[in-house]
TITIKOL-607811 format. One record per residue: y, z, x of N, C-alpha, C in turn. Coordinates in steps of 0.1 Angstrom, whole numbers, padded with zeros to 4 digits, always signed. Layout:
BEGIN
YZXYZXYZX
...
***
This chain:
BEGIN
-0330+0063+0907-0320+0067+0893-0323+0079+0889
-0318+0090+0881-0321+0099+0873-0319+0099+0862
-0331+0093+0852-0332+0089+0840-0327+0103+0833
-0326+0117+0834-0318+0123+0827-0307+0121+0828
-0300+0122+0843-0286+0124+0838-0277+0110+0833
-0287+0101+0838-0286+0084+0831-0285+0084+0818
-0293+0094+0808-0293+0096+0795-0283+0100+0793
-0275+0113+0799-0266+0119+0795-0253+0108+0796
-0249+0102+0808-0238+0091+0812-0240+0081+0794
-0251+0079+0789-0251+0073+0782-0250+0078+0765
-0251+0087+0765-0249+0097+0753-0233+0101+0754
-0224+0099+0765-0212+0107+0765-0205+0092+0758
-0209+0080+0767-0201+0072+0763-0206+0067+0751
-0216+0071+0746-0223+0060+0731-0213+0069+0718
-0207+0083+0724-0201+0093+0711-0188+0097+0718
-0183+0090+0726-0169+0088+0729-0164+0076+0720
-0171+0065+0721-0168+0052+0715-0170+0054+0704
-0182+0060+0692-0184+0060+0682-0175+0069+0673
-0168+0078+0679-0157+0090+0675-0147+0081+0669
-0142+0072+0680-0129+0072+0680-0121+0066+0664
-0115+0065+0664-0111+0062+0645-0109+0048+0651
-0104+0042+0660-0106+0024+0659-0117+0018+0656
-0130+0028+0663-0142+0023+0661-0145+0024+0641
-0142+0029+0640-0143+0037+0626-0139+0026+0618
-0122+0027+0620-0115+0012+0614-0123-0001+0614
-0126-0003+0625-0130-0017+0629-0145-0020+0622
-0153-0012+0618-0167-0009+0617-0165-0014+0602
-0156-0006+0590-0155-0009+0576-0147-0018+0571
-0138-0019+0582-0125-0033+0574-0134-0045+0578
-0145-0046+0591-0145-0062+0593-0155-0064+0578
-0162-0060+0579-0171-0061+0562-0159-0068+0555
-0152-0058+0551-0141-0063+0537-0135-0071+0542
-0130-0076+0555-0124-0089+0561-0130-0104+0558
-0143-0101+0563-0153-0112+0561-0156-0118+0546
-0152-0107+0539-0155-0107+0521-0143-0119+0517
-0129-0114+0523-0117-0117+0519-0116-0126+0529
-0123-0134+0538-0124-0145+0545-0130-0161+0535
-0142-0152+0527-0152-0162+0520-0142-0167+0507
-0135-0152+0501-0125-0160+0485-0113-0160+0487
-0109-0161+0504-0097-0163+0506-0090-0176+0502
-0097-0187+0504-0098-0200+0505-0094-0209+0489
-0107-0202+0479-0104-0205+0468-0092-0194+0461
-0086-0186+0464-0073-0181+0455-0060-0191+0467
-0061-0192+0476-0052-0200+0484-0048-0213+0479
-0064-0220+0475-0062-0233+0463-0053-0233+0455
-0053-0217+0444-0048-0223+0434-0039-0212+0435
-0036-0208+0444-0018-0203+0441-0011-0210+0453
-0014-0224+0453-0008-0233+0462-0003-0244+0455
-0004-0245+0444-0002-0254+0437+0010-0257+0434
+0019-0271+0435+0031-0272+0429+0032-0265+0416
+0047-0262+0417+0055-0262+0403+0056-0276+0391
+0063-0279+0378+0059-0288+0376+0078-0295+0376
+0075-0308+0379+0087-0312+0382+0090-0326+0374
+0101-0329+0372+0101-0340+0367+0108-0352+0373
+0103-0365+0373+0103-0373+0382+0114-0388+0372
+0124-0389+0381+0127-0404+0368+0124-0413+0374
+0122-0424+0371+0117-0438+0377+0128-0451+0371
+0131-0456+0387+0138-0468+0380+0128-0479+0385
+0119-0486+0378+0113-0495+0385+0118-0510+0383
+0120-0516+0396+0125-0527+0394+0116-0539+0395
+0102-0539+0401+0090-0546+0404+0087-0547+0389
+0085-0543+0379+0076-0540+0366+0064-0542+0365
+0060-0538+0377+0045-0533+0379+0036-0520+0382
+0049-0514+0382+0043-0497+0390+0045-0486+0378
+0053-0491+0371+0057-0479+0357+0041-0476+0349
+0038-0487+0345+0026-0483+0338+0015-0476+0343
+0016-0474+0358+0003-0465+0365+0009-0454+0369
+0021-0447+0365+0026-0436+0370+0025-0427+0351
+0012-0419+0353+0009-0412+0344+0014-0399+0345
+0017-0392+0335+0025-0376+0334+0010-0365+0340
+0014-0359+0346+0003-0345+0355+0009-0334+0346
+0000-0322+0353+0007-0312+0352+0012-0305+0360
+0018-0313+0370+0028-0314+0378+0038-0319+0378
+0032-0334+0382+0043-0341+0379+0044-0352+0366
+0058-0351+0357+0061-0361+0348+0070-0369+0351
+0068-0380+0346+0073-0389+0349+0084-0396+0338
+0095-0400+0336+0106-0401+0331+0112-0418+0334
+0106-0428+0323+0119-0440+0327+0129-0444+0323
+0139-0444+0332+0154-0443+0334+0162-0458+0329
+0150-0472+0332+0154-0481+0329+0156-0488+0342
+0151-0503+0339+0153-0510+0360+0169-0513+0361
+0179-0512+0350+0189-0514+0356+0201-0501+0356
+0195-0488+0360+0197-0477+0361+0208-0473+0372
+0218-0474+0371+0228-0470+0388+0225-0459+0394
+0213-0464+0405+0210-0453+0418+0222-0442+0420
+0231-0448+0423+0244-0442+0433+0244-0431+0425
+0251-0433+0408+0252-0424+0402+0241-0415+0400
+0229-0417+0397+0220-0406+0396+0215-0401+0411
+0217-0403+0419+0216-0397+0434+0227-0385+0433
+0240-0392+0425+0257-0379+0434+0249-0370+0423
+0241-0368+0414+0238-0356+0404+0225-0356+0400
+0215-0352+0404+0201-0354+0396+0201-0347+0385
+0203-0334+0386+0202-0325+0373+0211-0331+0365
+0221-0341+0364+0227-0341+0350+0221-0353+0344
+0208-0358+0350+0203-0368+0340+0186-0358+0335
+0188-0346+0345+0174-0340+0341+0162-0341+0347
+0163-0342+0360+0153-0349+0369+0153-0340+0381
+0144-0339+0387+0140-0330+0401+0140-0341+0409
+0133-0352+0405+0131-0363+0421+0138-0373+0412
+0139-0382+0420+0141-0399+0417+0134-0406+0426
+0131-0418+0417+0117-0423+0425+0124-0438+0423
+0125-0447+0426+0131-0458+0431+0120-0466+0432
+0119-0482+0428+0108-0488+0428+0119-0500+0433
+0117-0510+0444+0120-0525+0452+0117-0535+0439
+0124-0548+0437+0121-0561+0436+0104-0562+0437
+0096-0573+0433+0086-0574+0439+0089-0587+0448
+0080-0583+0459+0082-0596+0471+0070-0600+0465
+0073-0613+0459+0061-0625+0455+0055-0632+0468
+0059-0628+0480+0052-0634+0491+0040-0627+0498
+0045-0612+0501+0035-0604+0505+0031-0596+0490
+0036-0598+0481+0031-0592+0469+0033-0575+0472
+0040-0569+0478+0042-0560+0475+0056-0551+0474
+0061-0543+0471+0070-0534+0467+0078-0519+0479
+0085-0519+0479+0090-0507+0489+0096-0497+0477
+0093-0483+0480+0097-0469+0471+0108-0462+0478
+0114-0455+0473+0126-0442+0481+0118-0431+0469
+0121-0419+0474+0124-0406+0464+0133-0399+0471
+0142-0393+0458+0154-0387+0466+0155-0374+0455
+0152-0364+0465+0149-0350+0459+0158-0338+0464
+0165-0328+0458+0172-0318+0465+0163-0309+0478
+0153-0308+0473+0144-0302+0486+0135-0312+0488
+0128-0311+0498+0114-0320+0502+0107-0317+0498
+0097-0332+0491+0088-0329+0486+0073-0328+0490
+0064-0318+0483+0052-0311+0488+0041-0320+0492
+0035-0320+0501+0025-0333+0503+0017-0337+0493
+0010-0328+0482+0004-0332+0473+0013-0341+0461
+0027-0338+0454+0036-0345+0453+0039-0354+0461
+0040-0359+0470+0042-0371+0478+0026-0381+0474
+0019-0376+0480+0005-0381+0479+0004-0390+0465
+0006-0380+0457+0002-0383+0446+0010-0396+0439
+0025-0397+0445+0032-0408+0437+0025-0422+0445
+0027-0421+0461+0017-0430+0471+0005-0438+0463
-0002-0427+0457-0014-0430+0453-0012-0442+0438
+0000-0438+0434+0001-0447+0418+0005-0457+0426
+0015-0455+0427+0019-0469+0435+0014-0483+0444
-0002-0478+0453-0008-0480+0460-0016-0493+0450
-0019-0480+0438-0028-0491+0427-0023-0496+0419
-0009-0498+0413+0000-0510+0410-0001-0519+0422
-0002-0520+0432+0000-0531+0440-0012-0538+0441
-0025-0529+0441-0036-0534+0445-0038-0543+0432
-0040-0535+0421-0035-0542+0408-0035-0558+0408
-0020-0559+0408-0012-0569+0407-0021-0578+0415
-0024-0577+0428-0028-0589+0437-0040-0589+0433
-0048-0580+0428-0067-0585+0421-0060-0594+0411
-0048-0591+0401-0048-0600+0391-0042-0617+0394
-0037-0617+0406-0029-0628+0412-0039-0640+0418
-0052-0635+0419-0062-0640+0425-0069-0657+0412
-0063-0646+0396-0065-0656+0384-0083-0652+0383
-0091-0642+0392-0104-0643+0387-0106-0637+0378
-0115-0636+0363-0117-0629+0355-0126-0620+0359
-0122-0604+0356-0129-0597+0360-0133-0594+0375
-0120-0596+0377-0123-0596+0399-0124-0581+0394
-0111-0574+0393-0117-0556+0395-0127-0552+0392
-0137-0554+0383-0143-0547+0377-0155-0550+0386
-0154-0562+0393-0164-0570+0403-0163-0564+0420
-0149-0560+0419-0146-0555+0432-0150-0537+0432
-0150-0533+0420-0150-0522+0423-0168-0520+0419
-0177-0527+0413-0189-0527+0414-0196-0531+0432
-0191-0536+0438-0196-0537+0451-0195-0529+0459
-0181-0520+0457-0184-0506+0463-0193-0496+0463
-0200-0486+0474-0209-0483+0478-0207-0471+0484
-0213-0461+0476-0215-0448+0481-0226-0439+0485
-0231-0442+0491-0243-0438+0496-0245-0427+0503
-0252-0414+0498-0253-0401+0503-0268-0404+0515
-0266-0402+0522-0280-0404+0535-0286-0390+0533
-0302-0387+0524-0303-0373+0523-0314-0372+0532
-0311-0361+0538-0324-0360+0554-0333-0351+0550
-0348-0353+0555-0358-0346+0553-0365-0347+0565
-0373-0335+0570-0377-0330+0581-0393-0327+0575
-0401-0336+0585-0418-0333+0584-0424-0324+0593
-0431-0320+0588-0435-0303+0597-0444-0311+0598
-0458-0305+0606-0465-0308+0616-0482-0309+0602
-0477-0301+0592-0489-0305+0583-0485-0313+0574
-0472-0322+0578-0467-0331+0567-0457-0330+0557
-0456-0319+0556-0446-0311+0546-0432-0318+0549
-0424-0326+0538-0413-0333+0534-0400-0318+0531
-0392-0319+0538-0383-0305+0539-0369-0308+0535
-0363-0308+0523-0346-0310+0529-0339-0310+0542
-0334-0318+0545-0326-0309+0558-0312-0315+0557
-0299-0308+0553-0285-0314+0555-0284-0313+0567
-0272-0318+0574-0268-0317+0587-0255-0312+0588
-0252-0307+0575-0240-0304+0577-0241-0286+0581
-0250-0283+0574-0257-0267+0570-0259-0266+0586
-0271-0274+0593-0273-0271+0608-0257-0268+0616
-0251-0280+0613-0236-0273+0620-0234-0259+0618
-0231-0260+0605-0225-0244+0606-0230-0226+0609
-0243-0234+0608-0250-0222+0614-0250-0224+0630
-0250-0234+0636-0248-0235+0651-0234-0229+0654
-0227-0237+0648-0211-0228+0649-0213-0213+0651
-0217-0208+0639-0218-0196+0637-0223-0189+0646
-0230-0191+0650-0240-0181+0659-0236-0183+0673
-0231-0198+0676-0226-0193+0691-0209-0188+0689
-0201-0193+0682-0191-0182+0682-0189-0166+0682
-0201-0160+0671-0204-0148+0670-0209-0140+0684
-0216-0151+0690-0222-0143+0706-0213-0144+0712
-0204-0155+0711-0192-0153+0722-0180-0144+0720
-0183-0141+0707-0175-0128+0703-0177-0115+0707
-0189-0113+0701-0199-0098+0705-0196-0098+0723
-0199-0105+0729-0197-0104+0745-0186-0103+0753
-0179-0112+0749-0163-0112+0755-0160-0097+0748
-0160-0091+0738-0151-0079+0733-0161-0063+0739
-0175-0067+0736-0181-0054+0744-0180-0055+0759
-0180-0067+0769-0178-0065+0782-0162-0063+0786
-0154-0065+0779-0141-0062+0780-0138-0050+0777
-0148-0044+0766-0145-0031+0767-0149-0020+0778
-0162-0026+0785-0165-0022+0796-0160-0021+0807
-0150-0030+0809-0141-0031+0818-0128-0019+0817
-0125-0017+0804-0114-0013+0802-0117+0003+0802
-0129+0004+0800-0137+0019+0805-0133+0027+0819
-0139+0012+0824-0142+0017+0840-0128+0018+0844
-0114+0010+0839-0103+0014+0847-0097+0020+0844
-0100+0033+0830-0094+0042+0824-0098+0050+0830
-0112+0054+0832-0114+0064+0839-0112+0066+0856
-0110+0052+0860-0107+0052+0873-0089+0056+0874
-0080+0053+0870-0068+0051+0868-0066+0068+0867
-0074+0076+0858-0070+0092+0854-0076+0096+0865
-0082+0096+0873-0089+0102+0882-0100+0112+0876
-0107+0105+0862-0117+0115+0858-0129+0111+0869
-0134+0098+0872-0146+0094+0879-0148+0101+0891
-0139+0106+0896-0138+0114+0908-0149+0128+0905
-0149+0132+0894-0154+0143+0887-0168+0139+0884
-0167+0127+0877-0181+0123+0874-0186+0125+0883
-0186+0115+0893-0195+0109+0910-0200+0122+0914
-0192+0132+0914-0191+0147+0917-0209+0152+0911
-0215+0143+0899-0223+0149+0894-0233+0141+0893
-0232+0127+0890-0242+0115+0889-0234+0109+0901
-0241+0100+0900-0247+0088+0912-0234+0078+0906
-0226+0072+0913-0220+0057+0912-0227+0050+0899
-0239+0041+0907-0245+0034+0899-0253+0038+0886
-0256+0052+0884-0257+0060+0873-0246+0060+0862
-0232+0060+0866-0226+0060+0857-0220+0051+0853
-0222+0033+0866-0221+0020+0856-0229+0019+0852
-0245+0019+0851-0252+0015+0843-0250+0028+0827
-0248+0036+0826-0249+0044+0815-0238+0041+0807
-0229+0034+0815-0215+0030+0808-0220+0019+0802
-0228+0008+0806-0226-0003+0798-0240-0002+0790
-0246+0008+0799-0259+0012+0780-0254+0013+0768
-0247+0024+0770-0238+0034+0760-0231+0027+0751
-0221+0011+0760-0214+0004+0753-0224-0006+0743
-0232-0011+0748-0244-0020+0743-0248-0013+0728
-0254+0002+0731-0257+0008+0716-0243+0011+0708
-0235+0007+0715-0220+0012+0707-0218-0001+0696
-0225-0012+0704-0222-0029+0700-0236-0030+0690
-0244-0023+0690-0256-0027+0682-0256-0018+0668
-0249-0004+0671-0238+0002+0661-0235-0004+0651
-0228-0009+0658-0214-0016+0652-0219-0030+0640
-0229-0031+0650-0233-0047+0643-0245-0049+0630
-0251-0039+0635-0262-0031+0623-0257-0031+0608
-0244-0017+0612-0235-0014+0602-0227-0029+0593
-0225-0036+0603-0218-0046+0592-0228-0053+0588
-0238-0054+0585-0247-0064+0583-0253-0057+0570
-0253-0046+0570-0255-0035+0560-0248-0033+0551
-0231-0033+0554-0223-0032+0545-0219-0046+0539
-0220-0058+0549-0221-0071+0543-0230-0074+0527
-0242-0070+0534-0251-0072+0522-0247-0061+0513
-0242-0048+0508-0243-0041+0502-0227-0047+0493
-0216-0054+0499-0203-0059+0493-0208-0066+0486
-0218-0080+0490-0223-0088+0483-0231-0082+0472
-0242-0076+0473-0245-0072+0459-0237-0070+0452
-0227-0061+0458-0218-0053+0445-0207-0063+0436
-0204-0073+0444-0201-0086+0439-0205-0089+0432
-0219-0096+0433-0229-0104+0426-0226-0093+0413
-0230-0082+0413-0228-0073+0400-0218-0074+0391
-0209-0071+0403-0194-0071+0389-0195-0081+0389
-0190-0096+0395-0187-0112+0389-0199-0114+0386
-0209-0117+0388-0224-0120+0384-0226-0130+0391
-0239-0132+0394-0249-0138+0410-0248-0156+0401
-0244-0158+0393-0241-0175+0390-0229-0179+0390
-0223-0169+0386-0206-0172+0385-0199-0172+0405
-0203-0162+0408-0206-0155+0424-0209-0173+0431
-0220-0175+0431-0226-0193+0436-0216-0205+0433
-0210-0202+0418-0204-0214+0414-0193-0214+0421
-0189-0198+0426-0170-0204+0429-0174-0208+0446
-0185-0213+0450-0185-0221+0464-0186-0234+0457
-0188-0237+0448-0188-0254+0444-0179-0255+0433
-0166-0247+0434-0156-0249+0425-0145-0260+0428
-0139-0266+0422-0130-0280+0427-0123-0277+0437
-0110-0265+0442-0105-0257+0449-0113-0259+0463
-0126-0254+0463-0130-0252+0474-0142-0264+0479
-0143-0275+0469-0152-0289+0471-0138-0296+0483
-0120-0290+0473-0109-0303+0483-0107-0297+0492
-0113-0283+0494-0107-0275+0509-0119-0283+0520
-0128-0282+0518-0138-0286+0527-0136-0298+0530
-0134-0308+0522-0133-0322+0521-0114-0323+0532
-0108-0317+0530-0097-0318+0540-0103-0312+0550
-0114-0306+0557-0112-0299+0567-0121-0308+0577
-0129-0314+0567-0140-0326+0574-0132-0332+0584
-0137-0335+0597-0133-0343+0608-0135-0358+0609
-0129-0368+0609-0133-0382+0608-0144-0382+0621
-0154-0389+0611-0162-0388+0622-0179-0381+0624
-0176-0369+0618-0180-0359+0620-0186-0354+0610
-0206-0348+0610-0210-0348+0602-0203-0331+0591
-0205-0335+0579-0201-0325+0571-0211-0318+0558
-0204-0308+0550-0218-0304+0545-0208-0309+0530
-0212-0320+0526-0206-0325+0512-0208-0320+0502
-0206-0311+0500-0207-0304+0483-0204-0313+0474
-0201-0323+0470-0199-0335+0459-0210-0344+0457
-0215-0345+0470-0226-0356+0471-0240-0343+0476
-0240-0337+0473-0257-0328+0472-0256-0324+0455
-0245-0321+0451-0245-0319+0436-0246-0332+0428
-0245-0347+0433-0246-0359+0429-0257-0356+0415
-0255-0364+0402-0260-0361+0391-0276-0370+0394
-0270-0383+0396-0284-0389+0406-0294-0380+0409
-0292-0370+0418-0302-0364+0426-0307-0350+0416
-0301-0348+0403-0306-0340+0395-0313-0346+0385
-0314-0356+0382-0322-0368+0374-0334-0371+0383
-0335-0372+0393-0345-0374+0405-0354-0361+0407
-0350-0353+0403-0354-0339+0405-0356-0334+0419
-0342-0338+0424-0345-0338+0439-0335-0320+0442
-0334-0315+0449-0326-0303+0449-0310-0306+0452
-0302-0298+0444-0287-0301+0445-0281-0291+0450
-0264-0292+0450-0258-0277+0452-0265-0267+0466
-0264-0252+0457-0269-0246+0467-0288-0244+0471
-0292-0251+0461-0304-0252+0463-0307-0259+0476
-0296-0275+0474-0298-0281+0491-0296-0271+0505
-0286-0264+0500-0284-0255+0508-0296-0248+0514
-0299-0239+0502-0308-0226+0506-0321-0236+0510
-0326-0247+0506-0334-0255+0515-0336-0255+0524
-0325-0261+0532-0324-0263+0545-0326-0250+0555
-0316-0241+0552-0318-0227+0555-0333-0224+0557
-0343-0228+0550-0357-0225+0550-0365-0233+0558
-0357-0244+0560-0365-0249+0575-0362-0244+0585
-0351-0232+0588-0349-0226+0602-0356-0212+0606
-0361-0217+0616-0371-0203+0618-0360-0192+0617
-0361-0184+0608-0347-0171+0610-0353-0161+0617
-0365-0162+0621-0375-0150+0628-0372-0151+0645
-0370-0161+0649-0370-0172+0658-0355-0166+0662
-0345-0171+0652-0333-0168+0654-0330-0156+0660
-0332-0148+0649-0330-0132+0650-0338-0127+0665
-0346-0129+0665-0352-0124+0680-0344-0131+0689
-0339-0140+0690-0334-0144+0705-0319-0144+0700
-0313-0140+0689-0300-0132+0692-0303-0121+0700
-0310-0113+0695-0311-0101+0703-0313-0104+0717
-0322-0112+0718-0321-0112+0734-0312-0118+0744
-0307-0131+0735-0297-0134+0742-0284-0128+0743
-0283-0111+0733-0270-0108+0730-0269-0094+0738
-0286-0091+0742-0285-0078+0749-0281-0082+0765
-0289-0095+0766-0294-0099+0782-0276-0106+0788
-0272-0115+0778-0263-0121+0780-0247-0110+0781
-0247-0098+0770-0241-0090+0774-0240-0081+0785
-0257-0075+0792-0258-0071+0802-0251-0077+0816
-0256-0087+0814-0249-0098+0825-0237-0101+0826
-0227-0099+0817-0211-0100+0816-0206-0088+0819
-0213-0076+0812-0211-0060+0812-0213-0058+0826
-0222-0060+0836-0222-0056+0847-0210-0060+0857
-0208-0076+0856-0196-0079+0865-0183-0079+0860
-0181-0076+0847-0171-0067+0845-0167-0055+0848
-0175-0044+0847-0177-0033+0854-0174-0031+0871
-0178-0047+0874-0175-0046+0887-0162-0049+0891
-0157-0057+0886-0141-0061+0886-0135-0050+0881
-0136-0042+0870-0133-0030+0866-0129-0019+0878
-0137-0016+0886-0137-0008+0896-0129-0016+0909
-0126-0030+0906-0119-0027+0917-0103-0031+0918
-0100-0024+0903-0085-0022+0901-0084-0010+0898
-0069-0006+0895-0064+0003+0893-0057+0001+0878
-0056-0008+0874-0051-0012+0857-0055-0030+0857
-0053-0033+0843-0055-0040+0842-0049-0056+0846
-0037-0054+0849-0028-0065+0860-0036-0066+0874
-0044-0053+0876-0048-0059+0892-0059-0067+0892
-0066-0066+0880-0083-0073+0875-0078-0084+0876
-0066-0091+0867-0070-0104+0865-0070-0116+0875
-0063-0116+0884-0071-0128+0894-0090-0131+0895
-0092-0112+0896-0106-0112+0895-0114-0118+0883
-0113-0114+0876-0115-0120+0863-0117-0130+0858
-0109-0145+0863-0108-0160+0864-0125-0165+0864
-0133-0163+0878-0144-0168+0878-0154-0163+0868
-0149-0154+0860-0164-0147+0854-0159-0150+0836
-0146-0153+0833-0144-0159+0820-0143-0175+0823
-0143-0181+0828-0144-0193+0827-0157-0202+0822
-0169-0194+0826-0183-0200+0828-0185-0196+0811
-0176-0186+0808-0180-0181+0796-0173-0184+0782
-0161-0189+0785-0155-0203+0779-0162-0213+0780
-0164-0219+0787-0171-0231+0788-0182-0233+0782
-0194-0219+0783-0204-0218+0771-0199-0221+0757
-0183-0217+0753-0185-0214+0738-0178-0230+0736
-0170-0234+0742-0166-0249+0740-0177-0256+0738
-0189-0256+0745-0198-0263+0746-0204-0262+0733
-0208-0250+0735-0216-0248+0716-0206-0252+0706
-0194-0255+0702-0189-0259+0692-0194-0272+0688
-0200-0280+0699-0195-0295+0696-0219-0296+0702
-0222-0286+0701-0236-0286+0704-0244-0294+0691
-0238-0298+0679-0241-0301+0670-0241-0316+0672
-0233-0319+0677-0233-0334+0679-0246-0340+0687
-0251-0334+0692-0262-0339+0705-0267-0329+0711
-0276-0323+0700-0282-0306+0702-0291-0308+0716
-0298-0325+0717-0306-0325+0730-0301-0337+0743
-0284-0335+0744-0281-0343+0756-0282-0334+0766
-0281-0339+0779-0282-0335+0791-0270-0323+0792
-0261-0327+0789-0246-0319+0791-0249-0298+0780
-0254-0304+0767-0260-0292+0763-0274-0287+0767
-0286-0291+0769-0293-0289+0775-0289-0278+0787
-0285-0284+0797-0284-0276+0808-0271-0267+0807
-0267-0266+0797-0255-0258+0790-0267-0240+0786
-0278-0249+0780-0283-0238+0774-0293-0231+0785
-0294-0239+0794-0306-0233+0809-0296-0226+0819
-0285-0226+0822-0278-0225+0831-0273-0206+0829
-0277-0195+0832-0279-0185+0825-0262-0179+0820
-0254-0183+0831-0237-0182+0825-0235-0184+0813
-0239-0197+0808-0242-0202+0795-0248-0202+0784
-0259-0199+0791-0270-0204+0781-0271-0186+0768
-0266-0181+0769-0270-0170+0758-0261-0176+0745
-0244-0184+0749-0240-0188+0735-0247-0202+0732
-0249-0213+0741-0251-0222+0738-0267-0228+0731
-0276-0218+0742-0289-0223+0735-0290-0216+0720
-0283-0205+0714-0281-0202+0705-0280-0213+0693
-0266-0220+0694-0260-0234+0692-0270-0242+0688
-0281-0241+0698-0292-0256+0695-0304-0250+0688
-0309-0236+0688-0321-0236+0681-0322-0239+0670
-0310-0237+0658-0307-0238+0644-0318-0258+0645
-0315-0264+0655-0316-0281+0655-0331-0282+0660
-0339-0273+0666-0354-0268+0671-0351-0268+0686
-0358-0264+0691-0362-0265+0705-0377-0254+0711
-0377-0266+0720-0393-0264+0726-0394-0246+0730
-0407-0246+0731-0410-0232+0736-0406-0229+0745
-0414-0240+0759-0413-0237+0771-0394-0237+0773
-0389-0243+0767-0370-0244+0770-0366-0231+0766
-0370-0224+0756-0367-0216+0757-0369-0201+0767
-0384-0200+0765-0387-0194+0776-0382-0193+0791
-0382-0201+0794-0378-0206+0807-0357-0202+0809
-0353-0206+0795-0337-0202+0795-0340-0187+0791
-0350-0178+0792-0346-0162+0790-0351-0157+0800
-0362-0164+0810-0363-0163+0820-0353-0159+0830
-0347-0171+0835-0333-0176+0842-0323-0161+0836
-0321-0163+0827-0307-0150+0820-0312-0140+0824
-0322-0133+0828-0332-0120+0830-0328-0118+0844
-0336-0128+0848-0333-0130+0866-0320-0130+0871
-0310-0136+0863-0298-0135+0868-0295-0125+0871
-0296-0115+0854-0290-0099+0851-0288-0094+0862
-0306-0096+0866-0311-0086+0875-0302-0085+0891
-0301-0099+0894-0292-0100+0909-0280-0099+0903
-0275-0102+0896-0258-0098+0891-0256-0082+0893
-0270-0077+0881-0263-0060+0881-0262-0051+0895
-0277-0058+0905-0277-0055+0918-0263-0052+0925
-0260-0066+0926-0245-0067+0934-0234-0059+0927
-0231-0059+0914-0221-0051+0908-0226-0040+0910
-0236-0033+0910-0235-0020+0914-0234-0017+0925
-0234-0026+0938-0226-0020+0954-0215-0023+0953
-0207-0031+0945-0192-0035+0943-0184-0020+0939
-0195-0016+0928-0191-0008+0918-0186+0006+0926
-0198+0011+0933-0202+0021+0941-0190+0027+0951
-0185+0016+0957-0176+0014+0968-0164+0016+0957
-0159+0004+0950-0147-0002+0943-0143+0015+0937
-0150+0023+0930-0145+0034+0921-0142+0043+0925
-0142+0037+0937-0132+0054+0950-0122+0050+0958
-0120+0034+0954-0107+0027+0965-0093+0033+0956
-0084+0034+0962-0073+0037+0955-0060+0030+0966
-0051+0028+0960-0038+0023+0966-0038+0011+0975
-0050+0001+0969-0045-0013+0975-0052-0023+0966
-0044-0034+0960-0053-0047+0953-0059-0051+0960
-0071-0053+0953-0082-0058+0962-0084-0073+0957
-0096-0081+0963-0095-0098+0967-0109-0096+0964
-0112-0110+0965-0129-0113+0968-0134-0111+0976
-0124-0112+0991-0128-0107+1005-0135-0092+1003
-0124-0084+0995-0129-0069+0995-0143-0066+0988
-0144-0076+0978-0158-0075+0969-0168-0079+0977
-0167-0089+0985-0176-0098+0995-0186-0087+1002
-0175-0078+1011-0176-0065+1018-0184-0055+1019
-0180-0049+1002-0181-0040+0996-0200-0044+0993
-0199-0056+0986-0214-0059+0983-0223-0058+0996
-0219-0062+1007-0231-0065+1018-0230-0046+1026
-0220-0038+1022-0223-0027+1024-0241-0022+1020
-0243-0012+1028-0255-0008+1027-0257+0011+1020
***
């Protein structure tokens, strides 16, 4: 392989990509998008509050009305237990109300009531939940009083437990460090998704570039000056350099945006936005049942402050401090480079077998399935990072780049990391050799839709 010609191909591919307007737009707009995503949830929570509504109440139970306290959104108005419900429903605005709430007489056997609301427009989830919660509070209070036990409500309240398990990891030197499982979960999912996105995006870019040059017949001119294998590897390496350039620019621009935002808004206020009420509420709503979560309220508990324990962002930063960031950065580079090279070589071979992307759809399936499988395993790696499925997912080269990165925040043995990397490099070398043989023949094949049988035949040619 002529290194000088390879360098020319790499330079051509790199400059063609970075000079495109699409590259510049994506590079500079993506950090702004990330910043917007970080701030948008709080803005949405503030912006989606319902308008104030007047609720007319017909309480025939005699127990609910005292619990209907007016707030910023819902203001309750007693219409009397004997009010004509049918007349009120006929024209709500005549009574000056937006919602009519009717409570049935108390059922002395089941000790409960039924309730209905009537309104011109459907109620929002917040309003509906607020009304239901207040009615349930009234029924629960009535049931507690019906037992006739003195201070039963206080007793039941005092026995309720809200224990937050604070986890610590113990280093070899015996040092204890706080360890929030929700932080590890977030880091694991972010790393897995980021690598999947990069590999899928830039490997697909290689295939599109191969198909474009083949369909325009430019490749015929190129292969007259350089070998087909030099053209393939030059294209792969050129796109890899584009990816690294874009990734480094994203890091620099994101840090710059954070610094500017911190200077304008103020560091303390910027950190406080992560713990405000809308953000905390949104995080709690997103928690899946039975899954570990980053409980902002629990880790900012006042009892922890009194005990001198890390709270809030301190606990998050302390947990991040437990993670070997140097190992993660090095592993990210290795798995990104060789994971990308592995899939890019396969996609380049697939691209050489078709004259348009429609011709390659069937051939892409065996390549995209392992990539997607690795992505889905990585999404749930935090549940059991040492399970057999996750372990083998981090060893099999076609899934290891994504799955192993998702495992690393939880701690991985050195031998597992080395073995996984060695297998990935060897598999890349084998696939690159096979892809080069396919590319060499396929890039000049026209007029026939290629099949797996054709690819196998091309690979066996000398």
